[in-house]
KOLFIMAR-778862 format. One record per atom (N, C-alpha, C): atom name; chain; x, y, z. Coordinates in steps of 0.05 Angstrom, whole numbers, plus 32768, in hexadecimal, padded with zeros to 4 digits. Each point is the difference from the previous one (the first is absolute). Example, Ala and Ser with C-alpha at 12.3 -4.5 7.8 and 13.67 -1.06 7.14 Angstrom:
[r "N", "A", [8108, 7F8E, 809C]],
[r "CA", "A", [7FEE, 8018, 8000]],
[r "C", "A", [8012, 8018, 8000]],
[r "N", "A", [7FF9, 8015, 7FF2]],
[r "CA", "A", [8010, 8018, 8001]],
[r "C", "A", [7FF1, 8016, 800E]],
***
This chain:
[r "N", "A", [8929, 8A47, 87CC]],
[r "CA", "A", [7FF4, 7FE8, 7FEC]],
[r "C", "A", [8006, 7FE7, 8004]],
[r "N", "A", [7FF0, 7FEF, 8007]],
[r "CA", "A", [8004, 7FDE, 8004]],
[r "C", "A", [8009, 7FFA, 7FED]],
[r "N", "A", [8015, 7FE8, 8002]],
[r "CA", "A", [8003, 7FEA, 7FE8]],
[r "C", "A", [7FEC, 7FF2, 7FF2]],
[r "N", "A", [7FF5, 7FF9, 7FEF]],
[r "CA", "A", [7FF2, 7FE5, 7FF8]],
[r "C", "A", [800D, 7FEA, 7FF5]],
[r "N", "A", [7FF8, 7FEB, 8007]],
[r "CA", "A", [800F, 7FE8, 7FFF]],
[r "C", "A", [8008, 7FF8, 7FE9]],
[r "N", "A", [7FFC, 800E, 7FE9]],
[r "CA", "A", [8008, 7FFD, 7FE9]],
[r "C", "A", [8019, 801B, 7FF9]],
[r "N", "A", [8004, 8005, 800D]],
[r "CA", "A", [8023, 8016, 8001]],
[r "C", "A", [8010, 7FF1, 8000]],
[r "N", "A", [800F, 8005, 7FE9]],
[r "CA", "A", [8012, 7FFB, 7FFB]],
[r "C", "A", [8025, 800C, 800C]],
[r "N", "A", [8011, 8006, 8017]],
[r "CA", "A", [8011, 800C, 8001]],
[r "C", "A", [801E, 7FF0, 7FFB]],
[r "N", "A", [800F, 8019, 7FF1]],
[r "CA", "A", [8016, 7FF2, 7FF9]],
[r "C", "A", [8016, 8013, 8006]],
[r "N", "A", [8014, 7FF0, 8013]],
[r "CA", "A", [8018, 8010, 8005]],
[r "C", "A", [8013, 7FF8, 7FF9]],
[r "N", "A", [8012, 8006, 7FF9]],
[r "CA", "A", [8022, 7FF6, 7FFA]],
[r "C", "A", [8013, 7FFF, 8018]],
[r "N", "A", [8010, 7FE9, 7FF3]],
[r "CA", "A", [8004, 7FF6, 8022]],
[r "C", "A", [8017, 8014, 8002]],
[r "N", "A", [8006, 8019, 7FF1]],
[r "CA", "A", [801C, 8010, 800C]],
[r "C", "A", [7FF1, 8011, 8015]],
[r "N", "A", [7FE8, 8009, 7FFB]],
[r "CA", "A", [7FEC, 8001, 8010]],
[r "C", "A", [7FFE, 7FEF, 801F]],
[r "N", "A", [7FFE, 7FF0, 8009]],
[r "CA", "A", [7FFB, 7FEE, 800B]],
[r "C", "A", [8012, 7FFE, 800E]],
[r "N", "A", [8022, 7FFD, 7FF7]],
[r "CA", "A", [8014, 7FFB, 800F]],
[r "C", "A", [8001, 8021, 8011]],
[r "N", "A", [7FF6, 8011, 7FF2]],
[r "CA", "A", [8005, 801B, 800D]],
[r "C", "A", [7FF0, 7FFE, 8016]],
[r "N", "A", [7FE7, 7FFD, 7FF4]],
[r "CA", "A", [7FEC, 8000, 8020]],
[r "C", "A", [8012, 7FEF, 8018]],
[r "N", "A", [8003, 7FF3, 7FF3]],
[r "CA", "A", [8003, 7FE8, 8019]],
[r "C", "A", [8022, 8004, 8014]],
[r "N", "A", [800F, 801A, 7FE7]],
[r "CA", "A", [801C, 8007, 8015]],
[r "C", "A", [7FEF, 8027, 801B]],
[r "N", "A", [7FEA, 7FFE, 7FF3]],
[r "CA", "A", [7FF7, 801B, 8010]],
[r "C", "A", [7FEE, 7FF4, 8010]],
[r "N", "A", [7FF0, 7FE0, 7FFA]],
[r "CA", "A", [7FE7, 7FF3, 8015]],
[r "C", "A", [8010, 7FDF, 800B]],
[r "N", "A", [8010, 7FFF, 800A]],
[r "CA", "A", [800A, 7FE0, 8006]],
[r "C", "A", [7FED, 7FEF, 8004]],
[r "N", "A", [7FF1, 800C, 800E]],
[r "CA", "A", [7FEA, 7FF9, 8011]],
[r "C", "A", [7FDF, 7FFA, 7FF7]],
[r "N", "A", [8002, 8008, 7FE5]],
[r "CA", "A", [7FEF, 7FF5, 7FE4]],
[r "C", "A", [8006, 7FE6, 7FF4]],
[r "N", "A", [802A, 7FFA, 8002]],
[r "CA", "A", [8006, 7FDF, 7FF9]],
[r "C", "A", [7FF6, 7FEC, 8001]],
[r "N", "A", [7FFA, 8000, 8025]],
[r "CA", "A", [7FF4, 7FE0, 8005]],
[r "C", "A", [7FE8, 8005, 7FF9]],
[r "N", "A", [7FE3, 8013, 7FF9]],
[r "CA", "A", [7FEA, 7FF9, 7FF7]],
[r "C", "A", [8008, 7FFD, 7FE3]],
[r "N", "A", [8004, 8014, 7FEF]],
[r "CA", "A", [8002, 7FFE, 7FEB]],
[r "C", "A", [8009, 7FDC, 7FF1]],
[r "N", "A", [801A, 7FED, 8012]],
[r "CA", "A", [8006, 7FF7, 7FFA]],
[r "C", "A", [7FF1, 7FE6, 800F]],
[r "N", "A", [7FEC, 8001, 800C]],
[r "CA", "A", [7FEA, 7FE7, 8008]],
[r "C", "A", [7FE5, 8004, 7FEA]],
[r "N", "A", [7FFA, 801B, 7FF1]],
[r "CA", "A", [7FF0, 7FFC, 7FF3]],
[r "C", "A", [800F, 7FF3, 7FE8]],
[r "N", "A", [8015, 8006, 7FF5]],
[r "CA", "A", [800B, 7FF1, 7FE3]],
[r "C", "A", [7FFE, 7FDF, 800A]],
[r "N", "A", [8011, 7FFC, 8014]],
[r "CA", "A", [7FFA, 7FE1, 800C]],
[r "C", "A", [7FE5, 7FF1, 7FFD]],
[r "N", "A", [7FED, 800A, 8007]],
[r "CA", "A", [7FE5, 7FFD, 7FFD]],
[r "C", "A", [7FF0, 8000, 7FE3]],
[r "N", "A", [8002, 8016, 7FF2]],
[r "CA", "A", [7FFC, 7FFA, 7FE5]],
[r "C", "A", [8012, 7FE7, 7FF3]],
[r "N", "A", [8018, 8000, 8005]],
[r "CA", "A", [800F, 7FEE, 7FF0]],
[r "C", "A", [7FFA, 7FD6, 8010]],
[r "N", "A", [7FF9, 8007, 8013]],
[r "CA", "A", [7FEE, 7FEB, 800F]],
[r "C", "A", [7FEA, 7FF3, 7FF2]],
[r "N", "A", [7FF1, 8019, 8005]],
[r "CA", "A", [7FDD, 7FF7, 7FEA]],
[r "C", "A", [8008, 7FFF, 7FE0]],
[r "N", "A", [800D, 8009, 7FFA]],
[r "CA", "A", [8004, 7FF8, 7FDB]],
[r "C", "A", [8010, 7FE5, 8000]],
[r "N", "A", [800D, 7FFC, 8013]],
[r "CA", "A", [8014, 7FDE, 8002]],
[r "C", "A", [7FE7, 7FEF, 7FFD]],
[r "N", "A", [7FEB, 8004, 801F]],
[r "CA", "A", [7FF4, 7FEF, 8001]],
[r "C", "A", [7FE3, 7FFB, 7FE6]],
[r "N", "A", [7FFF, 8019, 7FF2]],
[r "CA", "A", [7FED, 8000, 7FE9]],
[r "C", "A", [8004, 7FE8, 7FE3]],
[r "N", "A", [801F, 8008, 8000]],
[r "CA", "A", [800E, 7FF8, 7FF0]],
[r "C", "A", [800B, 7FD8, 800C]],
[r "N", "A", [7FFE, 8001, 8017]],
[r "CA", "A", [7FFE, 7FDD, 8005]],
[r "C", "A", [7FE8, 7FF5, 7FFB]],
[r "N", "A", [7FE6, 800C, 8007]],
[r "CA", "A", [7FE6, 7FF3, 7FFC]],
[r "C", "A", [8005, 7FF5, 7FDA]],
[r "N", "A", [8006, 801C, 7FF8]],
[r "CA", "A", [7FFF, 7FEE, 7FDF]],
[r "C", "A", [800D, 7FE7, 7FF5]],
[r "N", "A", [8017, 7FF3, 8017]],
[r "CA", "A", [8007, 7FEF, 8002]],
[r "C", "A", [7FF5, 7FE8, 8007]],
[r "N", "A", [7FEA, 7FFB, 8014]],
[r "CA", "A", [7FEC, 7FEB, 7FFF]],
[r "C", "A", [7FF1, 7FF6, 7FEE]],
[r "N", "A", [7FFD, 7FE6, 7FF3]],
[r "CA", "A", [8003, 7FEF, 7FE6]],
[r "C", "A", [7FE5, 8002, 800C]],
[r "N", "A", [7FF2, 7FF3, 8019]],
[r "CA", "A", [7FE5, 7FF1, 8007]],
[r "C", "A", [7FF0, 801E, 7FF7]],
[r "N", "A", [7FE5, 8001, 7FF3]],
[r "CA", "A", [7FF5, 8019, 8003]],
[r "C", "A", [7FF5, 8000, 801D]],
[r "N", "A", [7FF3, 7FF1, 8011]],
[r "CA", "A", [7FFB, 8004, 8016]],
[r "C", "A", [8003, 8006, 8018]],
[r "N", "A", [8025, 8002, 7FFF]],
[r "CA", "A", [800C, 8004, 8011]],
[r "C", "A", [800B, 8014, 7FF3]],
[r "N", "A", [800A, 8009, 7FE7]],
[r "CA", "A", [8004, 8018, 7FED]],
[r "C", "A", [7FED, 801E, 8014]],
[r "N", "A", [7FE1, 7FF3, 8001]],
[r "CA", "A", [7FEA, 8013, 8004]],
[r "C", "A", [8005, 800C, 801E]],
[r "N", "A", [800E, 7FDF, 8012]],
[r "CA", "A", [7FFA, 800B, 801E]],
[r "C", "A", [801C, 8010, 8004]],
[r "N", "A", [800C, 7FFE, 7FF1]],
[r "CA", "A", [8017, 800D, 8006]],
[r "C", "A", [8006, 801D, 7FF4]],
[r "N", "A", [7FED, 800D, 7FF3]],
[r "CA", "A", [8000, 8010, 7FF2]],
[r "C", "A", [7FE4, 800C, 800F]],
[r "N", "A", [7FF0, 7FF5, 800D]],
[r "CA", "A", [7FE7, 8018, 8017]],
[r "C", "A", [8016, 8000, 8011]],
[r "N", "A", [8012, 7FF5, 800F]],
[r "CA", "A", [8013, 8000, 8015]],
[r "C", "A", [8012, 8013, 8002]],
[r "N", "A", [7FFE, 7FFE, 7FE8]],
[r "CA", "A", [8016, 8024, 7FF6]],
[r "C", "A", [7FF0, 8015, 7FFE]],
[r "N", "A", [7FF2, 8003, 7FF3]],
[r "CA", "A", [7FE9, 8013, 7FFD]],
[r "C", "A", [7FF6, 800B, 801E]],
[r "N", "A", [8006, 7FE2, 800F]],
[r "CA", "A", [7FED, 8008, 8014]],
[r "C", "A", [8016, 8014, 8017]],
[r "N", "A", [8019, 7FFE, 7FF8]],
[r "CA", "A", [8010, 8011, 8011]],
[r "C", "A", [8017, 7FEA, 8008]],
[r "N", "A", [7FFB, 7FE4, 7FF8]],
[r "CA", "A", [8022, 7FED, 8008]],
[r "C", "A", [8016, 8011, 8005]],
[r "N", "A", [800D, 7FF8, 8015]],
[r "CA", "A", [8026, 8008, 8003]],
[r "C", "A", [800F, 7FF2, 8000]],
[r "N", "A", [8018, 7FF8, 7FF8]],
[r "CA", "A", [8010, 7FE7, 8004]],
[r "C", "A", [7FFB, 7FF9, 8020]],
[r "N", "A", [800A, 800A, 8015]],
[r "CA", "A", [7FF9, 8004, 801D]],
[r "C", "A", [7FEB, 8001, 800B]],
[r "N", "A", [7FEB, 8004, 7FFC]],
[r "CA", "A", [7FEB, 8003, 8011]],
[r "C", "A", [7FE2, 7FF6, 7FEE]],
[r "N", "A", [7FF0, 7FFB, 800D]],
[r "CA", "A", [7FE2, 7FF7, 7FE9]],
[r "C", "A", [7FF7, 801A, 7FFD]],
[r "N", "A", [7FE5, 7FF9, 7FED]],
[r "CA", "A", [7FF5, 8013, 7FF6]],
[r "C", "A", [7FE7, 8001, 8021]],
[r "N", "A", [7FF3, 8014, 7FF8]],
[r "CA", "A", [7FEF, 8000, 8014]],
[r "C", "A", [7FEF, 7FE2, 8006]],
[r "N", "A", [7FE8, 7FF7, 8008]],
[r "CA", "A", [7FF5, 7FEC, 8005]],
[r "C", "A", [7FEA, 8004, 7FE6]],
[r "N", "A", [7FEC, 8016, 800B]],
[r "CA", "A", [7FF2, 7FFC, 7FE5]],
[r "C", "A", [8009, 8022, 7FF1]],
[r "N", "A", [7FF7, 8000, 7FF1]],
[r "CA", "A", [8000, 801F, 7FF5]],
[r "C", "A", [7FF4, 8000, 7FE3]],
[r "N", "A", [7FF2, 8016, 7FF1]],
[r "CA", "A", [7FFC, 7FFE, 7FF3]],
[r "C", "A", [800F, 8012, 7FE8]],
[r "N", "A", [8002, 7FF3, 7FD9]],
[r "CA", "A", [8012, 8011, 7FF5]],
[r "C", "A", [7FEA, 800C, 7FE0]],
[r "N", "A", [8002, 801B, 8005]],
[r "CA", "A", [7FF6, 8009, 7FEF]],
[r "C", "A", [8007, 7FF5, 7FD5]],
[r "N", "A", [7FF4, 7FE6, 8000]],
[r "CA", "A", [800B, 8003, 7FDA]],
[r "C", "A", [7FEB, 7FEA, 7FFD]],
[r "N", "A", [8003, 8004, 7FE7]],
[r "CA", "A", [7FED, 7FE8, 7FF0]],
[r "C", "A", [8003, 7FF5, 7FFE]],
[r "N", "A", [7FF3, 7FE6, 7FF4]],
[r "CA", "A", [8008, 7FE7, 7FF5]],
[r "C", "A", [8010, 8002, 7FE6]],
[r "N", "A", [7FF4, 8017, 7FF0]],
[r "CA", "A", [8013, 8002, 7FEE]],
[r "C", "A", [801D, 8003, 8001]],
[r "N", "A", [7FFE, 801B, 8011]],
[r "CA", "A", [801B, 800F, 8002]],
[r "C", "A", [800F, 7FDF, 800F]],
[r "N", "A", [7FFA, 7FF3, 8017]],
[r "CA", "A", [8006, 7FEC, 8006]],
[r "C", "A", [8016, 7FEA, 7FE8]],
[r "N", "A", [7FE4, 7FFD, 7FF6]],
[r "CA", "A", [8011, 7FF0, 7FE6]],
[r "C", "A", [8015, 8007, 7FF4]],
[r "N", "A", [8001, 801F, 7FFD]],
[r "CA", "A", [8011, 800F, 7FF2]],
[r "C", "A", [8018, 7FFA, 800B]],
[r "N", "A", [8005, 800D, 8019]],
[r "CA", "A", [8016, 8002, 8006]],
[r "C", "A", [8008, 7FE2, 800B]],
[r "N", "A", [7FEB, 7FE1, 8002]],
[r "CA", "A", [8014, 7FEE, 800B]],
[r "C", "A", [7FFF, 7FF5, 7FE1]],
[r "N", "A", [8000, 8005, 7FE8]],
[r "CA", "A", [800A, 7FF1, 7FDF]],
[r "C", "A", [7FF4, 7FEF, 800E]],
[r "N", "A", [7FE2, 7FFE, 7FFA]],
[r "CA", "A", [7FE6, 7FE3, 8009]],
[r "C", "A", [7FEA, 800C, 7FF5]],
[r "N", "A", [7FF6, 7FF0, 7FF3]],
[r "CA", "A", [7FE3, 8004, 7FF0]],
[r "C", "A", [7FF0, 800B, 8010]],
[r "N", "A", [7FEC, 800D, 8000]],
[r "CA", "A", [7FE5, 800F, 8006]],
[r "C", "A", [7FEE, 7FE1, 801B]],
[r "N", "A", [7FFF, 7FEC, 7FE9]],
[r "CA", "A", [7FF6, 7FE8, 8005]],
[r "C", "A", [8017, 7FF3, 8010]],
[r "N", "A", [8014, 8000, 8006]],
[r "CA", "A", [8005, 7FE8, 800C]],
[r "C", "A", [800B, 8017, 801C]],
[r "N", "A", [7FFD, 801A, 8001]],
[r "CA", "A", [8003, 800F, 8019]],
[r "C", "A", [7FD6, 7FF8, 8002]],
[r "N", "A", [7FF2, 8007, 7FF3]],
[r "CA", "A", [7FEF, 7FFF, 800D]],
[r "C", "A", [7FED, 7FDE, 800A]],
[r "N", "A", [8010, 7FED, 7FFA]],
[r "CA", "A", [8000, 7FE9, 800F]],
[r "C", "A", [800F, 7FF9, 8014]],
[r "N", "A", [8019, 8010, 8000]],
[r "CA", "A", [8005, 7FFC, 8027]],
[r "C", "A", [7FFA, 8010, 8013]],
[r "N", "A", [7FF8, 8019, 7FF8]],
[r "CA", "A", [7FEA, 800B, 8011]],
[r "C", "A", [7FEC, 7FF8, 800D]],
[r "N", "A", [7FF3, 7FEC, 7FE3]],
[r "CA", "A", [7FDF, 7FF5, 8007]],
[r "C", "A", [800B, 7FE9, 8019]],
[r "N", "A", [8018, 7FF3, 7FF8]],
[r "CA", "A", [8008, 7FED, 8016]],
[r "C", "A", [8002, 800C, 801D]],
[r "N", "A", [8008, 8018, 8000]],
[r "CA", "A", [800F, 8014, 8013]],
[r "C", "A", [7FF0, 8003, 8019]],
[r "N", "A", [7FE6, 8004, 7FEC]],
[r "CA", "A", [7FE3, 800D, 800E]],
[r "C", "A", [7FFD, 7FE4, 8010]],
[r "N", "A", [7FF6, 7FF2, 7FED]],
[r "CA", "A", [7FFB, 7FE6, 8007]],
[r "C", "A", [8005, 7FF6, 8022]],
[r "N", "A", [801C, 8002, 7FF3]],
[r "CA", "A", [8010, 7FFA, 8021]],
[r "C", "A", [8004, 8010, 801E]],
[r "N", "A", [7FF4, 8012, 7FF5]],
[r "CA", "A", [7FFC, 8022, 8012]],
[r "C", "A", [8015, 8009, 7FFF]],
[r "N", "A", [8015, 8008, 7FF5]],
[r "CA", "A", [8015, 800D, 8000]],
[r "C", "A", [8000, 801D, 7FF0]],
[r "N", "A", [7FEE, 7FFD, 7FEF]],
[r "CA", "A", [7FFB, 8022, 7FEF]],
[r "C", "A", [7FE4, 8002, 8003]],
[r "N", "A", [7FF7, 8013, 7FFF]],
[r "CA", "A", [7FEC, 800D, 7FF0]],
[r "C", "A", [8002, 8010, 7FF0]],
[r "N", "A", [7FF2, 8006, 7FEA]],
[r "CA", "A", [8001, 8011, 7FE4]],
[r "C", "A", [7FE9, 8015, 800C]],
[r "N", "A", [800B, 8014, 7FF5]],
[r "CA", "A", [7FEF, 8018, 7FF9]],
[r "C", "A", [8000, 801B, 7FE9]],
[r "N", "A", [7FF5, 8005, 7FFF]],
[r "CA", "A", [8007, 800F, 7FDE]],
[r "C", "A", [8015, 8010, 8001]],
[r "N", "A", [8017, 7FF8, 7FFD]],
[r "CA", "A", [801C, 800F, 7FF0]],
[r "C", "A", [8009, 7FEB, 8027]],
[r "N", "A", [800C, 7FF7, 8006]],
[r "CA", "A", [8000, 7FFC, 801E]],
[r "C", "A", [7FFE, 7FDF, 8004]],
[r "N", "A", [801D, 8007, 8004]],
[r "CA", "A", [7FFC, 7FDF, 800D]],
[r "C", "A", [8008, 7FF4, 8021]],
[r "N", "A", [7FEC, 8001, 801A]],
[r "CA", "A", [7FFF, 7FFF, 800C]],
[r "C", "A", [8013, 7FE1, 8015]],
[r "N", "A", [8016, 8001, 8009]],
[r "CA", "A", [800A, 7FE1, 8004]],
[r "C", "A", [7FFF, 800E, 8028]],
[r "N", "A", [7FED, 7FE1, 7FFD]],
[r "CA", "A", [8006, 7FFF, 801C]],
[r "C", "A", [800C, 7FED, 8017]],
[r "N", "A", [8013, 7FF5, 7FEF]],
[r "CA", "A", [8019, 7FF6, 8011]],
[r "C", "A", [8016, 7FF9, 7FEE]],
[r "N", "A", [8015, 8012, 8008]],
[r "CA", "A", [8011, 8004, 7FEC]],
[r "C", "A", [8016, 7FD8, 8006]],
[r "N", "A", [7FFA, 7FF6, 801A]],
[r "CA", "A", [8012, 7FEC, 8006]],
[r "C", "A", [7FF7, 7FEF, 7FF1]],
[r "N", "A", [7FED, 7FF6, 7FFC]],
[r "CA", "A", [7FF0, 7FEA, 7FE3]],
[r "C", "A", [800E, 8004, 7FDD]],
[r "N", "A", [7FFA, 801A, 8000]],
[r "CA", "A", [8017, 8001, 7FEA]],
[r "C", "A", [8021, 7FFC, 7FFF]],
[r "N", "A", [800D, 8006, 8015]],
[r "CA", "A", [801E, 8004, 7FFE]],
[r "C", "A", [7FF7, 7FDC, 8008]],
[r "N", "A", [7FF0, 7FEA, 8010]],
[r "CA", "A", [7FFF, 7FE5, 7FFF]],
[r "C", "A", [8005, 7FFA, 7FEA]],
[r "N", "A", [7FEB, 8006, 7FE8]],
[r "CA", "A", [7FF9, 7FF3, 7FE7]],
[r "C", "A", [8022, 8006, 7FEE]],
[r "N", "A", [8006, 801B, 8001]],
[r "CA", "A", [801E, 8008, 7FEF]],
[r "C", "A", [8016, 7FF7, 800A]],
[r "N", "A", [8002, 7FEF, 801C]],
[r "CA", "A", [8013, 7FEF, 800A]],
[r "C", "A", [8000, 7FE8, 8005]],
[r "N", "A", [7FF1, 7FE9, 7FF4]],
[r "CA", "A", [7FEB, 7FF9, 8001]],
[r "C", "A", [800D, 7FED, 7FEE]],
[r "N", "A", [7FFE, 7FE4, 7FF7]],
[r "CA", "A", [8000, 7FF5, 7FE2]],
[r "C", "A", [7FFC, 7FFF, 7FED]],
***
């Protein structure tokens, strides 16, 4: 039976430790998974500390595009997220998000589709975040 993406799996700490004793080769994979999760949560939290709405929006899009600390996201990527969801997860109004996305579309940085934001140039988003 295939798992649905919404399935929650709960495992006790004791069970994990026991499995790691029996299969030590699994430890590296498990720790890599935990590190990736921690890094992703950290990036989402750091995005919300950005005060400038335009920079925050760029940073949020980069994080949703798969940015990691030591590697850039792909140059172009499609993010399955609506403008309402983006506003909610960015702690900004729908109007502010719509205005910023409109500017990015005009600048050729991204394109909007129903329930999706297609980023054509993540490097330009990164330049906006790191600029003054």
